[in-house]
Short mmCIF file of the C-alpha atoms (twelve columns), coordinates in Angstrom:
data_MODEL
# 
_entry.id   MODEL 
# 
loop_
_atom_site.group_PDB 
_atom_site.id 
_atom_site.type_symbol 
_atom_site.label_atom_id 
_atom_site.label_alt_id 
_atom_site.label_comp_id 
_atom_site.label_asym_id 
_atom_site.label_seq_id 
_atom_site.Cartn_x 
_atom_site.Cartn_y 
_atom_site.Cartn_z 
_atom_site.pdbx_PDB_model_num 
ATOM 1   C CA . MET A 1   107.036 37.175  130.647 1 
ATOM 2   C CA . LYS A 2   104.530 37.775  127.845 1 
ATOM 3   C CA . GLN A 3   101.789 38.382  130.409 1 
ATOM 4   C CA . PHE A 4   103.978 40.895  132.231 1 
ATOM 5   C CA . ILE A 5   104.740 42.825  129.005 1 
ATOM 6   C CA . PHE A 6   101.069 42.710  128.036 1 
ATOM 7   C CA . ALA A 7   100.019 44.041  131.482 1 
ATOM 8   C CA . LEU A 8   102.692 46.753  131.378 1 
ATOM 9   C CA . THR A 9   101.606 47.784  127.859 1 
ATOM 10  C CA . ALA A 10  97.947  47.906  128.937 1 
ATOM 11  C CA . MET A 11  98.824  50.089  131.964 1 
ATOM 12  C CA . LEU A 12  100.933 52.396  129.837 1 
ATOM 13  C CA . PHE A 13  98.152  52.702  127.240 1 
ATOM 14  C CA . ALA A 14  95.562  53.445  129.946 1 
ATOM 15  C CA . CYS A 15  97.841  56.061  131.496 1 
ATOM 16  C CA . CYS A 16  98.508  57.788  128.186 1 
ATOM 17  C CA . SER A 17  94.845  57.616  127.181 1 
ATOM 18  C CA . SER A 18  93.706  59.300  130.382 1 
ATOM 19  C CA . ASP A 19  96.376  62.037  129.931 1 
ATOM 20  C CA . ASN A 20  95.110  62.714  126.396 1 
ATOM 21  C CA . GLU A 21  91.511  62.846  127.626 1 
ATOM 22  C CA . THR A 22  92.500  65.276  130.373 1 
ATOM 23  C CA . GLN A 23  94.398  67.424  127.867 1 
ATOM 24  C CA . ALA A 24  91.430  67.483  125.492 1 
ATOM 25  C CA . GLU A 25  89.097  68.497  128.326 1 
ATOM 26  C CA . THR A 26  91.339  71.410  129.345 1 
ATOM 27  C CA . LEU A 27  91.732  72.869  125.853 1 
ATOM 28  C CA . PRO A 28  89.855  76.184  125.681 1 
ATOM 29  C CA . SER A 29  86.926  76.380  123.324 1 
ATOM 30  C CA . PRO A 30  87.446  78.401  120.114 1 
ATOM 31  C CA . GLU A 31  85.066  81.073  121.467 1 
ATOM 32  C CA . ALA A 32  87.301  81.565  124.520 1 
ATOM 33  C CA . MET A 33  90.374  82.061  122.335 1 
ATOM 34  C CA . THR A 34  89.009  84.744  120.018 1 
ATOM 35  C CA . ILE A 35  86.981  87.950  120.022 1 
ATOM 36  C CA . SER A 36  85.716  90.075  117.161 1 
ATOM 37  C CA . ILE A 37  86.806  93.631  116.385 1 
ATOM 38  C CA . THR A 38  84.633  95.826  114.167 1 
ATOM 39  C CA . ILE A 39  85.694  99.135  112.613 1 
ATOM 40  C CA . ASP A 40  83.548  100.994 110.103 1 
ATOM 41  C CA . GLY A 41  81.373  97.952  109.393 1 
ATOM 42  C CA . GLN A 42  84.308  95.555  108.817 1 
ATOM 43  C CA . THR A 43  84.955  92.753  111.309 1 
ATOM 44  C CA . ARG A 44  88.139  90.809  111.999 1 
ATOM 45  C CA . THR A 45  89.101  88.174  114.518 1 
ATOM 46  C CA . VAL A 46  91.489  88.780  117.386 1 
ATOM 47  C CA . SER A 47  93.245  85.625  118.625 1 
ATOM 48  C CA . LEU A 48  93.733  86.074  122.351 1 
ATOM 49  C CA . VAL A 49  96.594  84.964  124.552 1 
ATOM 50  C CA . SER A 50  95.647  83.420  127.884 1 
ATOM 51  C CA . ASN A 51  96.067  85.727  130.865 1 
ATOM 52  C CA . ALA A 52  93.947  87.450  133.534 1 
ATOM 53  C CA . ALA A 53  93.301  90.492  131.320 1 
ATOM 54  C CA . THR A 54  91.976  88.479  128.363 1 
ATOM 55  C CA . ARG A 55  89.824  86.293  130.610 1 
ATOM 56  C CA . GLU A 56  88.259  89.378  132.209 1 
ATOM 57  C CA . LEU A 57  87.802  91.038  128.804 1 
ATOM 58  C CA . ALA A 58  86.156  87.901  127.369 1 
ATOM 59  C CA . ASP A 59  83.830  87.726  130.405 1 
ATOM 60  C CA . ALA A 60  82.853  91.381  129.914 1 
ATOM 61  C CA . LEU A 61  82.185  90.799  126.209 1 
ATOM 62  C CA . ARG A 62  79.836  87.905  127.024 1 
ATOM 63  C CA . GLN A 63  77.661  90.559  128.687 1 
ATOM 64  C CA . GLY A 64  77.672  92.655  125.505 1 
ATOM 65  C CA . PRO A 65  79.938  94.525  123.069 1 
ATOM 66  C CA . ILE A 66  82.312  97.271  124.203 1 
ATOM 67  C CA . THR A 67  82.672  100.327 121.963 1 
ATOM 68  C CA . TYR A 68  85.371  102.963 122.340 1 
ATOM 69  C CA . GLU A 69  87.155  105.641 120.304 1 
ATOM 70  C CA . ALA A 70  90.776  105.144 119.240 1 
ATOM 71  C CA . HIS A 71  93.182  107.569 117.615 1 
ATOM 72  C CA . ASP A 72  96.548  107.397 115.857 1 
ATOM 73  C CA . TYR A 73  99.607  107.801 118.013 1 
ATOM 74  C CA . GLY A 74  103.236 107.932 116.921 1 
ATOM 75  C CA . GLY A 75  102.533 106.774 113.376 1 
ATOM 76  C CA . PHE A 76  102.459 103.112 114.446 1 
ATOM 77  C CA . GLU A 77  99.329  102.503 116.563 1 
ATOM 78  C CA . LYS A 78  95.695  103.267 117.339 1 
ATOM 79  C CA . VAL A 79  95.045  103.755 121.055 1 
ATOM 80  C CA . GLY A 80  91.867  104.344 123.021 1 
ATOM 81  C CA . ALA A 81  90.454  104.169 126.539 1 
ATOM 82  C CA . LEU A 82  88.496  100.974 127.120 1 
ATOM 83  C CA . GLY A 83  86.217  102.557 129.731 1 
ATOM 84  C CA . ARG A 84  87.246  100.014 132.379 1 
ATOM 85  C CA . SER A 85  90.430  98.624  133.881 1 
ATOM 86  C CA . LEU A 86  91.729  95.125  133.311 1 
ATOM 87  C CA . PRO A 87  94.380  93.239  135.311 1 
ATOM 88  C CA . THR A 88  97.897  93.859  134.071 1 
ATOM 89  C CA . SER A 89  100.868 91.547  133.642 1 
ATOM 90  C CA . ASN A 90  103.184 94.063  131.996 1 
ATOM 91  C CA . GLU A 91  106.405 92.998  130.351 1 
ATOM 92  C CA . GLN A 92  108.812 94.662  127.946 1 
ATOM 93  C CA . ILE A 93  107.448 93.867  124.470 1 
ATOM 94  C CA . THR A 94  108.566 94.809  120.983 1 
ATOM 95  C CA . THR A 95  105.272 94.794  119.131 1 
ATOM 96  C CA . GLU A 96  104.541 93.864  115.529 1 
ATOM 97  C CA . ALA A 97  101.793 95.009  113.193 1 
ATOM 98  C CA . GLY A 98  98.574  93.279  114.260 1 
ATOM 99  C CA . ASP A 99  99.428  93.045  117.959 1 
ATOM 100 C CA . VAL A 100 96.775  94.079  120.474 1 
ATOM 101 C CA . VAL A 101 98.026  95.119  123.917 1 
ATOM 102 C CA . LEU A 102 96.796  96.719  127.127 1 
ATOM 103 C CA . TYR A 103 98.489  99.941  128.208 1 
ATOM 104 C CA . ASN A 104 98.112  101.424 131.714 1 
ATOM 105 C CA . GLY A 105 95.451  98.818  132.495 1 
ATOM 106 C CA . ASN A 106 92.667  100.693 130.709 1 
ATOM 107 C CA . GLN A 107 93.789  101.495 127.154 1 
ATOM 108 C CA . ILE A 108 93.708  99.130  124.186 1 
ATOM 109 C CA . VAL A 109 96.490  99.609  121.635 1 
ATOM 110 C CA . LEU A 110 96.114  98.246  118.086 1 
ATOM 111 C CA . PHE A 111 99.440  98.191  116.246 1 
ATOM 112 C CA . TYR A 112 99.985  98.770  112.534 1 
ATOM 113 C CA . GLY A 113 103.693 99.372  113.150 1 
ATOM 114 C CA . SER A 114 106.160 98.470  115.883 1 
ATOM 115 C CA . ASN A 115 107.072 99.850  119.294 1 
ATOM 116 C CA . SER A 116 108.981 98.629  122.323 1 
ATOM 117 C CA . TRP A 117 107.395 99.328  125.725 1 
ATOM 118 C CA . SER A 118 105.988 97.673  128.844 1 
ATOM 119 C CA . TYR A 119 102.544 96.273  127.937 1 
ATOM 120 C CA . THR A 120 100.191 93.455  128.808 1 
ATOM 121 C CA . ARG A 121 99.812  91.315  125.686 1 
ATOM 122 C CA . LEU A 122 96.168  90.646  124.737 1 
ATOM 123 C CA . GLY A 123 96.326  89.065  121.297 1 
ATOM 124 C CA . ARG A 124 96.673  89.580  117.592 1 
ATOM 125 C CA . ILE A 125 94.377  90.822  114.826 1 
ATOM 126 C CA . GLU A 126 94.245  88.225  112.077 1 
ATOM 127 C CA . HIS A 127 95.074  89.855  108.737 1 
ATOM 128 C CA . GLU A 128 96.383  88.917  105.306 1 
ATOM 129 C CA . SER A 129 98.952  91.676  104.753 1 
ATOM 130 C CA . LEU A 130 100.277 94.881  106.272 1 
ATOM 131 C CA . ASN A 131 98.330  96.947  103.730 1 
ATOM 132 C CA . ASP A 132 95.169  94.999  104.596 1 
ATOM 133 C CA . LEU A 133 95.717  95.694  108.309 1 
ATOM 134 C CA . LYS A 134 96.448  99.402  107.772 1 
ATOM 135 C CA . ALA A 135 93.301  99.784  105.668 1 
ATOM 136 C CA . PHE A 136 91.227  98.015  108.324 1 
ATOM 137 C CA . LEU A 137 92.637  100.195 111.146 1 
ATOM 138 C CA . LYS A 138 92.447  103.325 108.964 1 
ATOM 139 C CA . ALA A 139 96.091  103.978 109.809 1 
ATOM 140 C CA . GLY A 140 96.987  107.661 109.801 1 
ATOM 141 C CA . GLN A 141 93.392  108.730 109.098 1 
ATOM 142 C CA . GLY A 142 92.480  110.003 112.572 1 
ATOM 143 C CA . SER A 143 89.989  108.710 115.119 1 
ATOM 144 C CA . ILE A 144 87.971  105.532 114.633 1 
ATOM 145 C CA . ILE A 145 85.163  103.857 116.551 1 
ATOM 146 C CA . VAL A 146 86.132  100.331 117.649 1 
ATOM 147 C CA . THR A 147 83.648  97.692  118.788 1 
ATOM 148 C CA . LEU A 148 84.890  94.579  120.541 1 
ATOM 149 C CA . SER A 149 82.490  91.655  120.853 1 
ATOM 150 C CA . ALA A 150 82.429  87.989  121.738 1 
ATOM 151 C CA . ALA A 151 83.305  85.913  118.683 1 
ATOM 152 C CA . ALA A 152 80.464  83.961  117.160 1 
ATOM 153 C CA . ALA A 153 80.996  80.201  117.152 1 
ATOM 154 C CA . THR A 154 80.691  79.831  113.415 1 
ATOM 155 C CA . GLY A 155 83.873  77.892  112.685 1 
ATOM 156 C CA . ILE A 156 86.072  79.034  109.836 1 
ATOM 157 C CA . SER A 157 85.034  82.519  108.696 1 
ATOM 158 C CA . HIS A 158 87.121  82.657  105.541 1 
ATOM 159 C CA . HIS A 159 89.973  80.748  104.011 1 
ATOM 160 C CA . VAL A 160 92.353  81.625  101.223 1 
ATOM 161 C CA . THR A 161 93.904  78.666  99.421  1 
ATOM 162 C CA . THR A 162 97.147  79.120  97.568  1 
ATOM 163 C CA . PRO A 163 99.392  76.543  95.916  1 
ATOM 164 C CA . SER A 164 101.977 77.104  98.687  1 
ATOM 165 C CA . ALA A 165 99.373  76.404  101.370 1 
ATOM 166 C CA . LYS A 166 100.074 72.650  101.355 1 
ATOM 167 C CA . ASP A 167 100.923 71.522  104.887 1 
ATOM 168 C CA . ALA A 168 100.302 75.027  106.270 1 
ATOM 169 C CA . LEU A 169 98.571  75.397  109.640 1 
ATOM 170 C CA . TYR A 170 95.382  77.456  109.935 1 
ATOM 171 C CA . THR A 171 93.525  78.686  112.999 1 
ATOM 172 C CA . LEU A 172 89.924  77.617  113.493 1 
ATOM 173 C CA . ASN A 173 88.972  80.953  111.897 1 
ATOM 174 C CA . GLY A 174 90.782  80.063  108.662 1 
ATOM 175 C CA . GLN A 175 93.815  82.307  109.131 1 
ATOM 176 C CA . LYS A 176 97.227  80.896  108.215 1 
ATOM 177 C CA . THR A 177 99.608  80.933  111.153 1 
ATOM 178 C CA . ASP A 178 103.387 80.847  111.126 1 
ATOM 179 C CA . ARG A 179 103.530 80.954  114.934 1 
ATOM 180 C CA . PRO A 180 101.490 78.007  116.203 1 
ATOM 181 C CA . ALA A 181 101.180 77.477  119.938 1 
ATOM 182 C CA . HIS A 182 99.441  74.703  121.858 1 
ATOM 183 C CA . GLY A 183 95.932  74.380  120.494 1 
ATOM 184 C CA . VAL A 184 93.741  73.123  117.692 1 
ATOM 185 C CA . TYR A 185 94.579  73.902  114.061 1 
ATOM 186 C CA . ILE A 186 93.537  72.839  110.552 1 
ATOM 187 C CA . LYS A 187 96.150  71.183  108.296 1 
ATOM 188 C CA . ASN A 188 95.214  69.846  104.859 1 
ATOM 189 C CA . GLY A 189 91.530  69.982  105.816 1 
ATOM 190 C CA . ARG A 190 91.980  67.976  109.003 1 
ATOM 191 C CA . LYS A 191 92.025  68.905  112.690 1 
ATOM 192 C CA . VAL A 192 95.499  68.875  114.273 1 
ATOM 193 C CA . VAL A 193 96.154  69.273  118.003 1 
ATOM 194 C CA . LEU A 194 99.560  70.713  118.945 1 
# 
């Protein structure tokens, strides 16, 4: 009986180990999950969702940066033509400040407010506060030049530590997240896989 339990435990361990190895191999690299956005010499990270549009955008950015002009619209967003079309997977979305979406397949919308419409979700600009985001996007100040580029694989770009940060989850770029999904995060200085 002991031999049977030992054999069963060994098989179970081998099965679980190979599943974990497979899962680790299929996790996207940090570079594939983020891009950089630069406005007026300031750069932020955009954490991407995984869909056909973001994969095509990331592939295009590996060839070089994309620069376009964006303008205020409706008092809640900056919108501009990307200069190319991306695949769409539109769904009704109520956006939040920081969201980045694709509109009509060829326009990038950067939100500093909220709107409800049919968009293809692309990702989210990492920011510390609404005022920080509005200043970065130059909300309400007219047209801006936006440059999207492949994110450099430099690890954590900046990290703010506060007394309440104990047990908080951070992205690999050092941004605190309240909405973790499957992926790799930092918690108390250690890597955590969710």
